[in-house]
C-alpha positions as a printed Julia matrix, in Angstrom:
279×3 Matrix{Float64}:
 -28.47   26.53   -2.74
 -26.86   24.89   -5.88
 -23.48   24.55   -4.03
 -25.18   22.94   -0.93
 -26.85   20.4    -3.3
 -23.65   19.6    -4.92
 -21.86   19.14   -1.6
 -24.74   16.77   -0.42
 -24.51   14.69   -3.66
 -20.55   14.51   -3.47
 -21.01   13.51    0.04
 -23.47   10.85   -0.77
 -21.21    9.43   -3.47
 -18.2     9.2    -1.31
 -20.44    7.28    1.37
 -21.35    4.86   -1.18
 -17.99    4.41   -2.68
 -16.68    3.82    0.98
 -19.32    1.38    1.81
 -18.64   -0.59   -1.45
 -14.79   -0.62   -0.53
 -15.74   -2.08    3.07
 -18.08   -4.68    1.54
 -15.04   -5.78   -0.96
 -12.91   -6.09    1.97
 -15.25   -8.77    3.63
 -15.65  -10.91    0.57
 -13.28  -13.32   -0.64
 -12.7   -15.81   -3.55
 -11.24  -19.35   -3.61
  -8.84  -18.99   -6.51
  -7.91  -22.08   -8.54
  -4.22  -22.32  -10.08
  -2.7   -25.25  -11.8
   1.05  -24.74  -12.17
   3.49  -26.98  -14.39
   6.86  -27.55  -12.88
   9.67  -28.72  -14.8
  11.58  -30.25  -11.95
   8.67  -31.83  -10.0
   8.92  -35.49   -9.57
   6.08  -37.59  -11.06
   5.26  -39.0    -7.78
   4.23  -35.48   -6.46
   2.15  -34.59   -9.8
  -1.4   -33.45   -8.62
  -0.23  -32.36   -5.22
  -2.51  -29.63   -4.09
  -1.69  -26.61   -1.78
  -4.11  -24.31   -0.01
  -2.1   -21.12    0.15
  -3.45  -18.27    2.46
  -1.75  -15.05    3.44
  -2.15  -12.0     5.36
  -5.36  -13.0     7.28
  -4.73  -10.26    9.69
  -7.95   -9.6    11.85
 -10.43  -11.7     9.78
 -12.06  -14.8    11.08
 -11.96  -17.56    8.5
 -15.52  -18.73    7.88
 -16.52  -22.29    8.15
 -18.32  -21.95    4.67
 -14.89  -21.14    3.25
 -13.48  -24.43    4.51
 -16.62  -26.34    3.0
 -15.67  -24.52   -0.31
 -12.31  -25.99   -0.38
 -13.43  -29.39    0.34
 -16.06  -29.39   -2.17
 -13.21  -28.29   -4.64
 -11.14  -31.39   -3.8
  -9.34  -30.38   -0.82
  -5.67  -29.99   -0.34
  -2.58  -32.08    0.68
  -0.99  -29.0     2.46
  -1.9   -25.93    4.0
   0.59  -23.06    3.71
   0.34  -19.68    5.54
   2.41  -16.93    4.05
   2.62  -14.67    7.12
   0.57  -12.18    8.84
  -1.79  -14.72   10.57
  -2.37  -11.83   13.11
  -1.67   -8.32   13.76
  -1.68   -6.16   17.06
  -4.79   -6.74   19.08
  -6.14   -9.89   17.58
  -7.18  -12.08   20.28
  -5.5   -15.55   20.73
  -8.99  -17.11   20.68
  -9.24  -15.91   16.97
  -5.87  -17.0    15.95
  -6.64  -20.6    17.54
  -9.93  -20.73   15.67
  -8.6   -19.82   12.35
  -5.72  -22.54   12.6
  -8.2   -25.17   13.91
 -10.49  -24.43   10.82
  -7.5   -24.66    8.23
  -6.32  -27.97   10.0
  -9.69  -29.45    8.97
  -8.15  -29.49    5.29
  -4.58  -30.69    5.71
  -1.42  -30.23    8.09
  -0.19  -26.5     8.22
   3.12  -24.93    7.37
   3.85  -21.29    7.87
   6.22  -18.51    7.92
   6.05  -15.25    9.83
   4.94  -11.98    8.25
   5.93   -8.29    9.47
   2.51   -8.09   11.61
   3.32  -11.19   13.43
   5.98   -9.4    15.36
   3.64   -6.55   16.35
   3.44   -8.2    19.73
   5.36  -10.89   21.74
   6.65  -13.29   19.29
   7.31  -16.09   21.68
   3.75  -16.34   23.11
   2.65  -16.53   19.49
   5.05  -19.24   18.63
   3.8   -21.22   21.58
   0.33  -21.21   20.29
   1.45  -22.44   17.08
   3.3   -25.19   18.55
   0.33  -26.15   20.56
  -1.91  -26.08   17.63
   0.35  -28.4    15.59
   1.5   -25.77   13.26
   4.9   -26.3    11.56
   6.69  -22.95   11.55
   9.49  -22.52    8.96
  11.86  -19.9    10.42
  14.75  -19.82    7.99
  14.61  -23.74    7.68
  13.11  -26.36    5.39
  11.45  -29.83    5.54
  11.69  -32.75    3.24
   8.53  -34.25    1.86
   8.84  -37.83    0.67
   6.58  -40.2    -1.24
   6.39  -43.89   -0.66
   8.5   -44.62   -3.88
  11.31  -42.4    -2.21
  10.69  -39.24   -4.59
  11.36  -36.22   -2.42
  10.88  -32.52   -2.66
  11.82  -29.59   -0.47
   9.57  -27.05    1.53
  11.54  -24.03    2.68
  10.38  -21.13    4.53
  12.29  -17.9     5.31
  11.52  -15.68    8.29
   9.87  -12.23    7.63
  12.01  -10.23    5.02
  10.22   -6.76    5.58
  11.5    -6.87    9.12
  15.01   -8.48    8.07
  14.51  -11.74    9.9
  15.13  -13.54    6.6
  18.23  -15.73    6.25
  17.59  -17.49    2.67
  20.99  -19.18    2.93
  20.03  -21.16    6.08
  16.6   -21.92    4.53
  17.91  -23.35    1.5
  21.02  -24.81    2.77
  21.96  -28.36    1.43
  20.13  -31.13    3.02
  21.56  -34.18    4.6
  21.93  -35.93    1.1
  24.46  -33.4     0.24
  22.94  -32.54   -3.29
  20.65  -29.35   -2.25
  19.14  -29.95   -5.93
  15.39  -31.26   -4.89
  12.53  -29.6    -6.33
  11.93  -26.67   -3.81
   8.95  -24.43   -3.02
   9.93  -21.38   -0.97
   7.4   -19.77    1.23
   8.2   -16.0     2.04
   5.73  -13.36    3.34
   7.28  -10.68    1.17
   7.99  -10.94   -2.58
  11.07   -8.87   -2.18
  12.86  -12.11   -1.31
  13.16  -12.68   -5.07
  15.49   -9.59   -5.07
  17.55  -11.07   -2.08
  18.37  -14.36   -3.84
  21.69  -14.99   -5.48
  20.05  -16.79   -8.41
  22.14  -19.84   -7.83
  19.74  -21.6    -5.44
  17.48  -24.43   -6.31
  14.28  -22.85   -5.94
  11.28  -23.64   -8.36
   8.37  -21.84   -6.95
   8.03  -19.07   -4.6
   4.79  -18.07   -2.65
   4.41  -14.84   -1.11
   1.85  -12.09   -0.03
   2.21   -9.02    1.99
   1.32   -6.62   -0.78
  -2.6    -7.19   -0.61
  -2.46   -6.59   -4.25
  -2.1    -3.05   -3.37
  -5.4    -3.26   -1.31
  -6.55    0.02   -3.05
  -5.54   -0.28   -6.54
  -6.56    2.49   -9.16
  -7.04    2.0   -12.99
  -3.71    2.79  -15.05
  -2.0     4.05  -11.68
  -2.13    0.71   -9.94
  -1.57    0.57   -6.16
  -2.52    3.93   -4.38
   0.05    3.19   -1.76
   3.28    1.51   -2.56
   5.25    1.73    0.74
   8.93    1.76    1.17
  11.21   -0.63   -0.75
   8.72   -1.59   -3.31
   9.7    -4.87   -4.72
   7.59   -4.26   -7.98
   5.85   -7.65   -7.41
   2.27   -6.78   -6.49
   0.15   -9.67   -7.53
  -0.1   -12.69   -9.78
   2.54  -14.8   -11.46
   6.02  -13.77  -12.22
   9.01  -15.61  -14.02
  12.25  -15.06  -12.54
  15.69  -15.44  -14.07
  17.99  -17.9   -12.08
  21.28  -19.6   -12.78
  20.39  -22.86  -11.4
  16.61  -22.74  -11.98
  13.91  -20.18  -13.18
  11.74  -19.9   -10.44
   8.09  -18.9   -10.77
   6.8   -16.39   -8.12
   3.24  -16.2    -7.11
   2.16  -13.21   -4.99
  -1.49  -13.3    -3.35
  -3.75  -10.38   -2.77
  -4.07  -11.87    0.54
  -7.15  -12.66    2.67
  -7.39   -9.66    4.93
  -6.47   -6.23    5.17
  -4.27   -3.86    7.26
  -4.75   -0.31    8.3
  -8.53    0.22    7.09
 -10.85   -2.7     6.18
 -11.21   -1.54    2.74
 -10.5    -2.79   -0.84
 -10.74   -1.44   -4.43
  -9.47   -2.9    -7.52
  -8.18   -6.11   -5.6
  -9.91   -8.93   -4.17
  -9.58  -10.99   -0.81
  -8.5   -14.5    -1.87
  -6.76  -17.72   -0.98
  -5.6   -20.22   -3.32
  -5.96  -23.94   -4.16
  -2.91  -24.6    -6.19
  -2.34  -27.76   -8.16
   1.16  -28.89   -9.04
   1.77  -30.77  -12.27
   4.91  -32.44  -13.47
   6.16  -31.39  -16.92
   7.11  -35.24  -17.29
   3.66  -36.68  -16.28
   1.62  -38.28  -18.66
  -1.59  -37.44  -16.75
  -3.59  -34.13  -17.78
């Protein structure tokens, strides 16, 4: 009799924990970050990025967009890959893109799950919705005073589609030393750079922060080829620059819709010039 009671209590506790993990997976937090950048031109001081990664199967709610607008909006939306996974209907992808376009123009890179199904059809959808895909390439952003920065994106490192040497190739001005933001789905890209690239800020996702992370132990499942960069900020050692790497815990989940010790999040990142007199 006692054993049966213990089993029932244990099952009830397990069910409660599982329900809590599912509840966590469907919440989200708008994370605010301010980043000081040594090489950022003064004209770009205050530039705001909305960074979201690993949407997977989730639908982005309109209330989230209202929260971003209430916080001050953003100048660019950057998607760090895994905008979809196998089985996600095109209508949901379009809906998510159209909501994000209410904030600002979108730039994105592929993640490993974006390759789950026909990539060409997916890329046509992105083009139709005016999303600028950065597949081992970069674009120049310019202010009226002529100040310029570079936004580069590498294709998914996890599936070995990444070619950082192309994404970070010298631009037409021949200098290749512009302040550079590098968008890459997997933070393992930090270990694939030579160190002599002119990169200042790297934005990544993929890890989901571990998705299920335990006290002291950390992520319950680390997967193959662990980069060691799970979530948050990291200062990298470079020869030309010392890039700052930020790893998002992501907005969605993979495998199971559960989280523990992590949170679903997207990020409003404000860039500050070290040479600016503004606070």
